[in-house]
CHARMM internal coordinates of N, CA and C (Angstrom, degrees):
IC EDIT
DIST 1 N 1 CA 1.4514
DIST 1 CA 1 C 1.4581
ANGL 1 N 1 CA 1 C 107.22
DIST 1 C 2 N 1.2790
ANGL 1 CA 1 C 2 N 116.22
DIHE 1 N 1 CA 1 C 2 N 127.15
DIST 2 N 2 CA 1.3952
ANGL 1 C 2 N 2 CA 123.21
DIHE 1 CA 1 C 2 N 2 CA 178.80
DIST 2 CA 2 C 1.5182
ANGL 2 N 2 CA 2 C 111.84
DIHE 1 C 2 N 2 CA 2 C -87.38
DIST 2 C 3 N 1.3077
ANGL 2 CA 2 C 3 N 115.49
DIHE 2 N 2 CA 2 C 3 N 134.15
DIST 3 N 3 CA 1.4408
ANGL 2 C 3 N 3 CA 123.08
DIHE 2 CA 2 C 3 N 3 CA -178.63
DIST 3 CA 3 C 1.5690
ANGL 3 N 3 CA 3 C 109.55
DIHE 2 C 3 N 3 CA 3 C -136.03
DIST 3 C 4 N 1.3653
ANGL 3 CA 3 C 4 N 115.62
DIHE 3 N 3 CA 3 C 4 N 130.89
DIST 4 N 4 CA 1.4368
ANGL 3 C 4 N 4 CA 115.79
DIHE 3 CA 3 C 4 N 4 CA 174.79
DIST 4 CA 4 C 1.5320
ANGL 4 N 4 CA 4 C 106.14
DIHE 3 C 4 N 4 CA 4 C -102.39
DIST 4 C 5 N 1.3188
ANGL 4 CA 4 C 5 N 113.00
DIHE 4 N 4 CA 4 C 5 N 134.82
DIST 5 N 5 CA 1.4985
ANGL 4 C 5 N 5 CA 123.92
DIHE 4 CA 4 C 5 N 5 CA -174.90
DIST 5 CA 5 C 1.5093
ANGL 5 N 5 CA 5 C 104.49
DIHE 4 C 5 N 5 CA 5 C -131.53
DIST 5 C 6 N 1.3608
ANGL 5 CA 5 C 6 N 111.59
DIHE 5 N 5 CA 5 C 6 N 141.07
DIST 6 N 6 CA 1.4923
ANGL 5 C 6 N 6 CA 115.89
DIHE 5 CA 5 C 6 N 6 CA 170.24
DIST 6 CA 6 C 1.5092
ANGL 6 N 6 CA 6 C 106.86
DIHE 5 C 6 N 6 CA 6 C -98.07
DIST 6 C 7 N 1.3615
ANGL 6 CA 6 C 7 N 115.85
DIHE 6 N 6 CA 6 C 7 N 97.64
DIST 7 N 7 CA 1.4762
ANGL 6 C 7 N 7 CA 125.74
DIHE 6 CA 6 C 7 N 7 CA -176.23
DIST 7 CA 7 C 1.6145
ANGL 7 N 7 CA 7 C 107.35
DIHE 6 C 7 N 7 CA 7 C -100.31
DIST 7 C 8 N 1.2773
ANGL 7 CA 7 C 8 N 116.71
DIHE 7 N 7 CA 7 C 8 N 137.92
DIST 8 N 8 CA 1.4615
ANGL 7 C 8 N 8 CA 119.69
DIHE 7 CA 7 C 8 N 8 CA 175.30
DIST 8 CA 8 C 1.5724
ANGL 8 N 8 CA 8 C 106.63
DIHE 7 C 8 N 8 CA 8 C -56.53
DIST 8 C 9 N 1.2862
ANGL 8 CA 8 C 9 N 122.17
DIHE 8 N 8 CA 8 C 9 N 126.33
DIST 9 N 9 CA 1.4637
ANGL 8 C 9 N 9 CA 123.32
DIHE 8 CA 8 C 9 N 9 CA -171.87
DIST 9 CA 9 C 1.6227
ANGL 9 N 9 CA 9 C 108.26
DIHE 8 C 9 N 9 CA 9 C -69.49
DIST 9 C 10 N 1.2020
ANGL 9 CA 9 C 10 N 115.57
DIHE 9 N 9 CA 9 C 10 N -30.92
DIST 10 N 10 CA 1.5164
ANGL 9 C 10 N 10 CA 118.78
DIHE 9 CA 9 C 10 N 10 CA -176.27
DIST 10 CA 10 C 1.6031
ANGL 10 N 10 CA 10 C 106.05
DIHE 9 C 10 N 10 CA 10 C -72.92
DIST 10 C 11 N 1.3609
ANGL 10 CA 10 C 11 N 113.45
DIHE 10 N 10 CA 10 C 11 N -42.58
DIST 11 N 11 CA 1.4991
ANGL 10 C 11 N 11 CA 112.83
DIHE 10 CA 10 C 11 N 11 CA 176.22
DIST 11 CA 11 C 1.5272
ANGL 11 N 11 CA 11 C 115.32
DIHE 10 C 11 N 11 CA 11 C -65.58
DIST 11 C 12 N 1.2802
ANGL 11 CA 11 C 12 N 116.32
DIHE 11 N 11 CA 11 C 12 N -34.57
DIST 12 N 12 CA 1.3814
ANGL 11 C 12 N 12 CA 124.91
DIHE 11 CA 11 C 12 N 12 CA 176.15
DIST 12 CA 12 C 1.4775
ANGL 12 N 12 CA 12 C 110.74
DIHE 11 C 12 N 12 CA 12 C -63.06
DIST 12 C 13 N 1.2717
ANGL 12 CA 12 C 13 N 119.76
DIHE 12 N 12 CA 12 C 13 N -46.59
DIST 13 N 13 CA 1.5297
ANGL 12 C 13 N 13 CA 127.49
DIHE 12 CA 12 C 13 N 13 CA -178.21
DIST 13 CA 13 C 1.4998
ANGL 13 N 13 CA 13 C 105.69
DIHE 12 C 13 N 13 CA 13 C -62.49
DIST 13 C 14 N 1.3240
ANGL 13 CA 13 C 14 N 116.53
DIHE 13 N 13 CA 13 C 14 N -50.94
DIST 14 N 14 CA 1.4260
ANGL 13 C 14 N 14 CA 124.16
DIHE 13 CA 13 C 14 N 14 CA -178.16
DIST 14 CA 14 C 1.5399
ANGL 14 N 14 CA 14 C 110.09
DIHE 13 C 14 N 14 CA 14 C -60.01
DIST 14 C 15 N 1.3426
ANGL 14 CA 14 C 15 N 119.45
DIHE 14 N 14 CA 14 C 15 N -37.73
DIST 15 N 15 CA 1.4526
ANGL 14 C 15 N 15 CA 118.87
DIHE 14 CA 14 C 15 N 15 CA -178.84
DIST 15 CA 15 C 1.5405
ANGL 15 N 15 CA 15 C 109.97
DIHE 14 C 15 N 15 CA 15 C -72.84
DIST 15 C 16 N 1.3167
ANGL 15 CA 15 C 16 N 115.11
DIHE 15 N 15 CA 15 C 16 N -28.80
DIST 16 N 16 CA 1.5326
ANGL 15 C 16 N 16 CA 117.96
DIHE 15 CA 15 C 16 N 16 CA 178.75
DIST 16 CA 16 C 1.5176
ANGL 16 N 16 CA 16 C 105.12
DIHE 15 C 16 N 16 CA 16 C -72.19
DIST 16 C 17 N 1.2753
ANGL 16 CA 16 C 17 N 121.39
DIHE 16 N 16 CA 16 C 17 N -38.72
DIST 17 N 17 CA 1.4349
ANGL 16 C 17 N 17 CA 118.89
DIHE 16 CA 16 C 17 N 17 CA -178.45
DIST 17 CA 17 C 1.5386
ANGL 17 N 17 CA 17 C 114.83
DIHE 16 C 17 N 17 CA 17 C -76.88
DIST 17 C 18 N 1.2873
ANGL 17 CA 17 C 18 N 116.05
DIHE 17 N 17 CA 17 C 18 N -35.35
DIST 18 N 18 CA 1.4667
ANGL 17 C 18 N 18 CA 117.15
DIHE 17 CA 17 C 18 N 18 CA 179.40
DIST 18 CA 18 C 1.5877
ANGL 18 N 18 CA 18 C 112.46
DIHE 17 C 18 N 18 CA 18 C -76.99
DIST 18 C 19 N 1.3733
ANGL 18 CA 18 C 19 N 119.38
DIHE 18 N 18 CA 18 C 19 N -30.52
DIST 19 N 19 CA 1.3652
ANGL 18 C 19 N 19 CA 125.12
DIHE 18 CA 18 C 19 N 19 CA 177.64
DIST 19 CA 19 C 1.4373
ANGL 19 N 19 CA 19 C 111.18
DIHE 18 C 19 N 19 CA 19 C -69.69
DIST 19 C 20 N 1.2622
ANGL 19 CA 19 C 20 N 125.32
DIHE 19 N 19 CA 19 C 20 N -37.48
DIST 20 N 20 CA 1.4221
ANGL 19 C 20 N 20 CA 130.18
DIHE 19 CA 19 C 20 N 20 CA -171.16
DIST 20 CA 20 C 1.5420
ANGL 20 N 20 CA 20 C 109.85
DIHE 19 C 20 N 20 CA 20 C 81.43
DIST 20 C 21 N 1.3079
ANGL 20 CA 20 C 21 N 118.40
DIHE 20 N 20 CA 20 C 21 N 9.62
DIST 21 N 21 CA 1.4312
ANGL 20 C 21 N 21 CA 122.87
DIHE 20 CA 20 C 21 N 21 CA 177.05
DIST 21 CA 21 C 1.4999
ANGL 21 N 21 CA 21 C 110.22
DIHE 20 C 21 N 21 CA 21 C -74.45
DIST 21 C 22 N 1.2935
ANGL 21 CA 21 C 22 N 117.92
DIHE 21 N 21 CA 21 C 22 N 154.65
DIST 22 N 22 CA 1.5274
ANGL 21 C 22 N 22 CA 123.23
DIHE 21 CA 21 C 22 N 22 CA -178.68
DIST 22 CA 22 C 1.4710
ANGL 22 N 22 CA 22 C 112.58
DIHE 21 C 22 N 22 CA 22 C -84.33
DIST 22 C 23 N 1.3155
ANGL 22 CA 22 C 23 N 116.27
DIHE 22 N 22 CA 22 C 23 N -25.33
DIST 23 N 23 CA 1.4699
ANGL 22 C 23 N 23 CA 117.05
DIHE 22 CA 22 C 23 N 23 CA -170.37
DIST 23 CA 23 C 1.6032
ANGL 23 N 23 CA 23 C 107.61
DIHE 22 C 23 N 23 CA 23 C -130.31
DIST 23 C 24 N 1.3869
ANGL 23 CA 23 C 24 N 113.28
DIHE 23 N 23 CA 23 C 24 N 158.38
DIST 24 N 24 CA 1.5190
ANGL 23 C 24 N 24 CA 116.06
DIHE 23 CA 23 C 24 N 24 CA 174.43
DIST 24 CA 24 C 1.4844
ANGL 24 N 24 CA 24 C 116.27
DIHE 23 C 24 N 24 CA 24 C -58.10
DIST 24 C 25 N 1.3426
ANGL 24 CA 24 C 25 N 107.83
DIHE 24 N 24 CA 24 C 25 N -42.12
DIST 25 N 25 CA 1.4985
ANGL 24 C 25 N 25 CA 116.82
DIHE 24 CA 24 C 25 N 25 CA -177.23
DIST 25 CA 25 C 1.5516
ANGL 25 N 25 CA 25 C 111.11
DIHE 24 C 25 N 25 CA 25 C -62.25
DIST 25 C 26 N 1.2903
ANGL 25 CA 25 C 26 N 118.09
DIHE 25 N 25 CA 25 C 26 N -38.79
DIST 26 N 26 CA 1.3718
ANGL 25 C 26 N 26 CA 124.91
DIHE 25 CA 25 C 26 N 26 CA -179.61
DIST 26 CA 26 C 1.5046
ANGL 26 N 26 CA 26 C 111.69
DIHE 25 C 26 N 26 CA 26 C -75.29
DIST 26 C 27 N 1.2275
ANGL 26 CA 26 C 27 N 116.23
DIHE 26 N 26 CA 26 C 27 N -29.41
DIST 27 N 27 CA 1.5891
ANGL 26 C 27 N 27 CA 121.29
DIHE 26 CA 26 C 27 N 27 CA 177.06
DIST 27 CA 27 C 1.5148
ANGL 27 N 27 CA 27 C 105.47
DIHE 26 C 27 N 27 CA 27 C -73.59
DIST 27 C 28 N 1.2436
ANGL 27 CA 27 C 28 N 122.15
DIHE 27 N 27 CA 27 C 28 N -46.07
DIST 28 N 28 CA 1.3912
ANGL 27 C 28 N 28 CA 126.93
DIHE 27 CA 27 C 28 N 28 CA 176.61
DIST 28 CA 28 C 1.5022
ANGL 28 N 28 CA 28 C 114.67
DIHE 27 C 28 N 28 CA 28 C -59.64
DIST 28 C 29 N 1.2988
ANGL 28 CA 28 C 29 N 111.08
DIHE 28 N 28 CA 28 C 29 N -46.66
DIST 29 N 29 CA 1.6279
ANGL 28 C 29 N 29 CA 113.56
DIHE 28 CA 28 C 29 N 29 CA 177.94
DIST 29 CA 29 C 1.4965
ANGL 29 N 29 CA 29 C 106.41
DIHE 28 C 29 N 29 CA 29 C -64.37
DIST 29 C 30 N 1.2651
ANGL 29 CA 29 C 30 N 122.04
DIHE 29 N 29 CA 29 C 30 N -41.99
DIST 30 N 30 CA 1.5424
ANGL 29 C 30 N 30 CA 121.46
DIHE 29 CA 29 C 30 N 30 CA -179.37
DIST 30 CA 30 C 1.4657
ANGL 30 N 30 CA 30 C 108.63
DIHE 29 C 30 N 30 CA 30 C -61.57
DIST 30 C 31 N 1.3886
ANGL 30 CA 30 C 31 N 120.02
DIHE 30 N 30 CA 30 C 31 N -46.99
DIST 31 N 31 CA 1.3824
ANGL 30 C 31 N 31 CA 124.82
DIHE 30 CA 30 C 31 N 31 CA -178.09
DIST 31 CA 31 C 1.6374
ANGL 31 N 31 CA 31 C 111.56
DIHE 30 C 31 N 31 CA 31 C -57.13
DIST 31 C 32 N 1.3836
ANGL 31 CA 31 C 32 N 111.21
DIHE 31 N 31 CA 31 C 32 N -43.67
DIST 32 N 32 CA 1.4534
ANGL 31 C 32 N 32 CA 116.55
DIHE 31 CA 31 C 32 N 32 CA 179.51
DIST 32 CA 32 C 1.6020
ANGL 32 N 32 CA 32 C 109.62
DIHE 31 C 32 N 32 CA 32 C -63.81
DIST 32 C 33 N 1.3073
ANGL 32 CA 32 C 33 N 113.35
DIHE 32 N 32 CA 32 C 33 N -45.30
DIST 33 N 33 CA 1.5497
ANGL 32 C 33 N 33 CA 116.01
DIHE 32 CA 32 C 33 N 33 CA 179.34
DIST 33 CA 33 C 1.4040
ANGL 33 N 33 CA 33 C 113.91
DIHE 32 C 33 N 33 CA 33 C -57.23
DIST 33 C 34 N 1.4074
ANGL 33 CA 33 C 34 N 116.44
DIHE 33 N 33 CA 33 C 34 N -41.78
DIST 34 N 34 CA 1.4653
ANGL 33 C 34 N 34 CA 122.68
DIHE 33 CA 33 C 34 N 34 CA -177.26
DIST 34 CA 34 C 1.5246
ANGL 34 N 34 CA 34 C 106.88
DIHE 33 C 34 N 34 CA 34 C -72.62
DIST 34 C 35 N 1.2223
ANGL 34 CA 34 C 35 N 122.42
DIHE 34 N 34 CA 34 C 35 N -35.76
DIST 35 N 35 CA 1.5060
ANGL 34 C 35 N 35 CA 127.11
DIHE 34 CA 34 C 35 N 35 CA -178.10
DIST 35 CA 35 C 1.5327
ANGL 35 N 35 CA 35 C 105.44
DIHE 34 C 35 N 35 CA 35 C -61.72
DIST 35 C 36 N 1.2957
ANGL 35 CA 35 C 36 N 112.38
DIHE 35 N 35 CA 35 C 36 N -51.69
DIST 36 N 36 CA 1.4082
ANGL 35 C 36 N 36 CA 118.79
DIHE 35 CA 35 C 36 N 36 CA -177.47
DIST 36 CA 36 C 1.5838
ANGL 36 N 36 CA 36 C 112.14
DIHE 35 C 36 N 36 CA 36 C -66.09
DIST 36 C 37 N 1.2698
ANGL 36 CA 36 C 37 N 120.77
DIHE 36 N 36 CA 36 C 37 N -42.40
DIST 37 N 37 CA 1.4588
ANGL 36 C 37 N 37 CA 120.61
DIHE 36 CA 36 C 37 N 37 CA 173.88
DIST 37 CA 37 C 1.5147
ANGL 37 N 37 CA 37 C 113.06
DIHE 36 C 37 N 37 CA 37 C -56.56
DIST 37 C 38 N 1.3418
ANGL 37 CA 37 C 38 N 113.18
DIHE 37 N 37 CA 37 C 38 N -47.42
DIST 38 N 38 CA 1.3988
ANGL 37 C 38 N 38 CA 118.35
DIHE 37 CA 37 C 38 N 38 CA -176.46
DIST 38 CA 38 C 1.5154
ANGL 38 N 38 CA 38 C 111.63
DIHE 37 C 38 N 38 CA 38 C -62.79
DIST 38 C 39 N 1.3181
ANGL 38 CA 38 C 39 N 120.87
DIHE 38 N 38 CA 38 C 39 N -40.71
DIST 39 N 39 CA 1.3808
ANGL 38 C 39 N 39 CA 123.24
DIHE 38 CA 38 C 39 N 39 CA 176.66
DIST 39 CA 39 C 1.5303
ANGL 39 N 39 CA 39 C 112.16
DIHE 38 C 39 N 39 CA 39 C -65.21
DIST 39 C 40 N 1.3200
ANGL 39 CA 39 C 40 N 116.90
DIHE 39 N 39 CA 39 C 40 N -36.38
DIST 40 N 40 CA 1.4340
ANGL 39 C 40 N 40 CA 120.80
DIHE 39 CA 39 C 40 N 40 CA 178.20
DIST 40 CA 40 C 1.4700
ANGL 40 N 40 CA 40 C 111.31
DIHE 39 C 40 N 40 CA 40 C -64.55
DIST 40 C 41 N 1.3034
ANGL 40 CA 40 C 41 N 113.01
DIHE 40 N 40 CA 40 C 41 N -42.65
DIST 41 N 41 CA 1.5255
ANGL 40 C 41 N 41 CA 119.89
DIHE 40 CA 40 C 41 N 41 CA 179.18
DIST 41 CA 41 C 1.4386
ANGL 41 N 41 CA 41 C 110.54
DIHE 40 C 41 N 41 CA 41 C -62.17
DIST 41 C 42 N 1.3126
ANGL 41 CA 41 C 42 N 119.11
DIHE 41 N 41 CA 41 C 42 N -39.84
DIST 42 N 42 CA 1.4553
ANGL 41 C 42 N 42 CA 122.06
DIHE 41 CA 41 C 42 N 42 CA -178.76
DIST 42 CA 42 C 1.4835
ANGL 42 N 42 CA 42 C 110.77
DIHE 41 C 42 N 42 CA 42 C -66.43
DIST 42 C 43 N 1.3262
ANGL 42 CA 42 C 43 N 118.02
DIHE 42 N 42 CA 42 C 43 N -35.15
DIST 43 N 43 CA 1.4706
ANGL 42 C 43 N 43 CA 119.72
DIHE 42 CA 42 C 43 N 43 CA 175.29
DIST 43 CA 43 C 1.5582
ANGL 43 N 43 CA 43 C 113.31
DIHE 42 C 43 N 43 CA 43 C -63.56
DIST 43 C 44 N 1.3840
ANGL 43 CA 43 C 44 N 111.40
DIHE 43 N 43 CA 43 C 44 N -40.96
DIST 44 N 44 CA 1.4875
ANGL 43 C 44 N 44 CA 115.45
DIHE 43 CA 43 C 44 N 44 CA 172.71
DIST 44 CA 44 C 1.5293
ANGL 44 N 44 CA 44 C 115.52
DIHE 43 C 44 N 44 CA 44 C -59.30
DIST 44 C 45 N 1.3754
ANGL 44 CA 44 C 45 N 110.91
DIHE 44 N 44 CA 44 C 45 N -42.75
DIST 45 N 45 CA 1.5009
ANGL 44 C 45 N 45 CA 118.57
DIHE 44 CA 44 C 45 N 45 CA -174.98
DIST 45 CA 45 C 1.5081
ANGL 45 N 45 CA 45 C 105.65
DIHE 44 C 45 N 45 CA 45 C -65.95
DIST 45 C 46 N 1.3183
ANGL 45 CA 45 C 46 N 119.85
DIHE 45 N 45 CA 45 C 46 N -39.74
DIST 46 N 46 CA 1.3900
ANGL 45 C 46 N 46 CA 125.04
DIHE 45 CA 45 C 46 N 46 CA -179.00
DIST 46 CA 46 C 1.5348
ANGL 46 N 46 CA 46 C 112.28
DIHE 45 C 46 N 46 CA 46 C -51.52
DIST 46 C 47 N 1.3387
ANGL 46 CA 46 C 47 N 113.92
DIHE 46 N 46 CA 46 C 47 N -34.18
DIST 47 N 47 CA 1.5463
ANGL 46 C 47 N 47 CA 119.56
DIHE 46 CA 46 C 47 N 47 CA -179.75
DIST 47 CA 47 C 1.4533
ANGL 47 N 47 CA 47 C 110.03
DIHE 46 C 47 N 47 CA 47 C -73.37
DIST 47 C 48 N 1.2814
ANGL 47 CA 47 C 48 N 125.51
DIHE 47 N 47 CA 47 C 48 N -15.76
DIST 48 N 48 CA 1.4416
ANGL 47 C 48 N 48 CA 120.47
DIHE 47 CA 47 C 48 N 48 CA -179.90
DIST 48 CA 48 C 1.5941
ANGL 48 N 48 CA 48 C 113.97
DIHE 47 C 48 N 48 CA 48 C -56.46
DIST 48 C 49 N 1.2710
ANGL 48 CA 48 C 49 N 114.53
DIHE 48 N 48 CA 48 C 49 N 128.98
DIST 49 N 49 CA 1.5000
ANGL 48 C 49 N 49 CA 120.72
DIHE 48 CA 48 C 49 N 49 CA 177.65
DIST 49 CA 49 C 1.5436
ANGL 49 N 49 CA 49 C 105.92
DIHE 48 C 49 N 49 CA 49 C 82.34
DIST 49 C 50 N 1.2473
ANGL 49 CA 49 C 50 N 126.72
DIHE 49 N 49 CA 49 C 50 N 3.24
DIST 50 N 50 CA 1.4038
ANGL 49 C 50 N 50 CA 125.83
DIHE 49 CA 49 C 50 N 50 CA -174.69
DIST 50 CA 50 C 1.5654
ANGL 50 N 50 CA 50 C 107.75
DIHE 49 C 50 N 50 CA 50 C -111.11
DIST 50 C 51 N 1.3582
ANGL 50 CA 50 C 51 N 118.20
DIHE 50 N 50 CA 50 C 51 N -18.15
DIST 51 N 51 CA 1.4727
ANGL 50 C 51 N 51 CA 122.23
DIHE 50 CA 50 C 51 N 51 CA 178.46
DIST 51 CA 51 C 1.5446
ANGL 51 N 51 CA 51 C 113.40
DIHE 50 C 51 N 51 CA 51 C -80.58
DIST 51 C 52 N 1.2370
ANGL 51 CA 51 C 52 N 119.22
DIHE 51 N 51 CA 51 C 52 N 139.66
DIST 52 N 52 CA 1.4606
ANGL 51 C 52 N 52 CA 123.07
DIHE 51 CA 51 C 52 N 52 CA 175.95
DIST 52 CA 52 C 1.5282
ANGL 52 N 52 CA 52 C 108.36
DIHE 51 C 52 N 52 CA 52 C -91.73
DIST 52 C 53 N 1.2929
ANGL 52 CA 52 C 53 N 116.43
DIHE 52 N 52 CA 52 C 53 N 127.10
DIST 53 N 53 CA 1.3826
ANGL 52 C 53 N 53 CA 123.30
DIHE 52 CA 52 C 53 N 53 CA 179.16
DIST 53 CA 53 C 1.5128
ANGL 53 N 53 CA 53 C 115.70
DIHE 52 C 53 N 53 CA 53 C -94.41
DIST 53 C 54 N 1.2169
ANGL 53 CA 53 C 54 N 122.11
DIHE 53 N 53 CA 53 C 54 N 139.18
DIST 54 N 54 CA 1.4686
ANGL 53 C 54 N 54 CA 121.67
DIHE 53 CA 53 C 54 N 54 CA 174.44
DIST 54 CA 54 C 1.4663
ANGL 54 N 54 CA 54 C 112.88
DIHE 53 C 54 N 54 CA 54 C -83.94
DIST 54 C 55 N 1.3617
ANGL 54 CA 54 C 55 N 118.05
DIHE 54 N 54 CA 54 C 55 N 110.48
DIST 55 N 55 CA 1.4342
ANGL 54 C 55 N 55 CA 120.56
DIHE 54 CA 54 C 55 N 55 CA -171.72
DIST 55 CA 55 C 1.5781
ANGL 55 N 55 CA 55 C 114.41
DIHE 54 C 55 N 55 CA 55 C -66.55
DIST 55 C 56 N 1.3665
ANGL 55 CA 55 C 56 N 114.86
DIHE 55 N 55 CA 55 C 56 N -15.38
DIST 56 N 56 CA 1.5170
ANGL 55 C 56 N 56 CA 118.03
DIHE 55 CA 55 C 56 N 56 CA 175.58
DIST 56 CA 56 C 1.4862
ANGL 56 N 56 CA 56 C 116.66
DIHE 55 C 56 N 56 CA 56 C -83.87
DIST 56 C 57 N 1.2952
ANGL 56 CA 56 C 57 N 114.70
DIHE 56 N 56 CA 56 C 57 N -6.08
DIST 57 N 57 CA 1.5529
ANGL 56 C 57 N 57 CA 118.75
DIHE 56 CA 56 C 57 N 57 CA -176.10
DIST 57 CA 57 C 1.3968
ANGL 57 N 57 CA 57 C 105.49
DIHE 56 C 57 N 57 CA 57 C -73.16
DIST 57 C 58 N 1.3979
ANGL 57 CA 57 C 58 N 118.62
DIHE 57 N 57 CA 57 C 58 N 128.75
DIST 58 N 58 CA 1.4214
ANGL 57 C 58 N 58 CA 125.05
DIHE 57 CA 57 C 58 N 58 CA 178.33
DIST 58 CA 58 C 1.5281
ANGL 58 N 58 CA 58 C 109.23
DIHE 57 C 58 N 58 CA 58 C -106.83
DIST 58 C 59 N 1.3343
ANGL 58 CA 58 C 59 N 115.84
DIHE 58 N 58 CA 58 C 59 N 97.07
DIST 59 N 59 CA 1.4244
ANGL 58 C 59 N 59 CA 118.26
DIHE 58 CA 58 C 59 N 59 CA -174.77
DIST 59 CA 59 C 1.5384
ANGL 59 N 59 CA 59 C 110.50
DIHE 58 C 59 N 59 CA 59 C -68.78
DIST 59 C 60 N 1.2853
ANGL 59 CA 59 C 60 N 119.51
DIHE 59 N 59 CA 59 C 60 N -30.66
DIST 60 N 60 CA 1.4855
ANGL 59 C 60 N 60 CA 120.00
DIHE 59 CA 59 C 60 N 60 CA 175.68
DIST 60 CA 60 C 1.4441
ANGL 60 N 60 CA 60 C 116.17
DIHE 59 C 60 N 60 CA 60 C -60.03
DIST 60 C 61 N 1.3602
ANGL 60 CA 60 C 61 N 117.36
DIHE 60 N 60 CA 60 C 61 N -36.74
DIST 61 N 61 CA 1.4894
ANGL 60 C 61 N 61 CA 121.91
DIHE 60 CA 60 C 61 N 61 CA -178.50
DIST 61 CA 61 C 1.4444
ANGL 61 N 61 CA 61 C 105.84
DIHE 60 C 61 N 61 CA 61 C -75.85
DIST 61 C 62 N 1.3475
ANGL 61 CA 61 C 62 N 123.56
DIHE 61 N 61 CA 61 C 62 N -29.60
DIST 62 N 62 CA 1.4100
ANGL 61 C 62 N 62 CA 123.18
DIHE 61 CA 61 C 62 N 62 CA 177.60
DIST 62 CA 62 C 1.5328
ANGL 62 N 62 CA 62 C 110.12
DIHE 61 C 62 N 62 CA 62 C -69.98
DIST 62 C 63 N 1.2542
ANGL 62 CA 62 C 63 N 117.30
DIHE 62 N 62 CA 62 C 63 N -35.79
DIST 63 N 63 CA 1.5588
ANGL 62 C 63 N 63 CA 119.45
DIHE 62 CA 62 C 63 N 63 CA 173.81
DIST 63 CA 63 C 1.5177
ANGL 63 N 63 CA 63 C 112.82
DIHE 62 C 63 N 63 CA 63 C -56.18
DIST 63 C 64 N 1.2983
ANGL 63 CA 63 C 64 N 119.67
DIHE 63 N 63 CA 63 C 64 N -48.99
DIST 64 N 64 CA 1.4201
ANGL 63 C 64 N 64 CA 124.73
DIHE 63 CA 63 C 64 N 64 CA -172.41
DIST 64 CA 64 C 1.5706
ANGL 64 N 64 CA 64 C 108.79
DIHE 63 C 64 N 64 CA 64 C -75.07
DIST 64 C 65 N 1.2203
ANGL 64 CA 64 C 65 N 117.69
DIHE 64 N 64 CA 64 C 65 N -24.02
DIST 65 N 65 CA 1.4666
ANGL 64 C 65 N 65 CA 123.22
DIHE 64 CA 64 C 65 N 65 CA -177.95
DIST 65 CA 65 C 1.4281
ANGL 65 N 65 CA 65 C 111.88
DIHE 64 C 65 N 65 CA 65 C -68.55
DIST 65 C 66 N 1.3359
ANGL 65 CA 65 C 66 N 122.85
DIHE 65 N 65 CA 65 C 66 N -28.13
DIST 66 N 66 CA 1.4771
ANGL 65 C 66 N 66 CA 128.07
DIHE 65 CA 65 C 66 N 66 CA -173.41
DIST 66 CA 66 C 1.5697
ANGL 66 N 66 CA 66 C 108.45
DIHE 65 C 66 N 66 CA 66 C -82.60
DIST 66 C 67 N 1.3794
ANGL 66 CA 66 C 67 N 119.55
DIHE 66 N 66 CA 66 C 67 N -13.36
DIST 67 N 67 CA 1.3996
ANGL 66 C 67 N 67 CA 116.85
DIHE 66 CA 66 C 67 N 67 CA -177.70
DIST 67 CA 67 C 1.5460
ANGL 67 N 67 CA 67 C 113.36
DIHE 66 C 67 N 67 CA 67 C -86.01
END
COOR INIT
IC SEED 1 N 1 CA 1 C
IC BUILD
């Protein structure tokens, strides 16, 4: 899907340099992938301390069960 975007040329050139990609398209694709991954990680990190754990769950018993 072709998309025309007005991207700051200096930012785009810097993205190409920093990413190590050979093309502008590849640099933008990598930047978007990393942006999405970072945001998804942040959502997971936001859950830390908010989940309720079952105190009766025996994780050691679950380990040996898979063998």
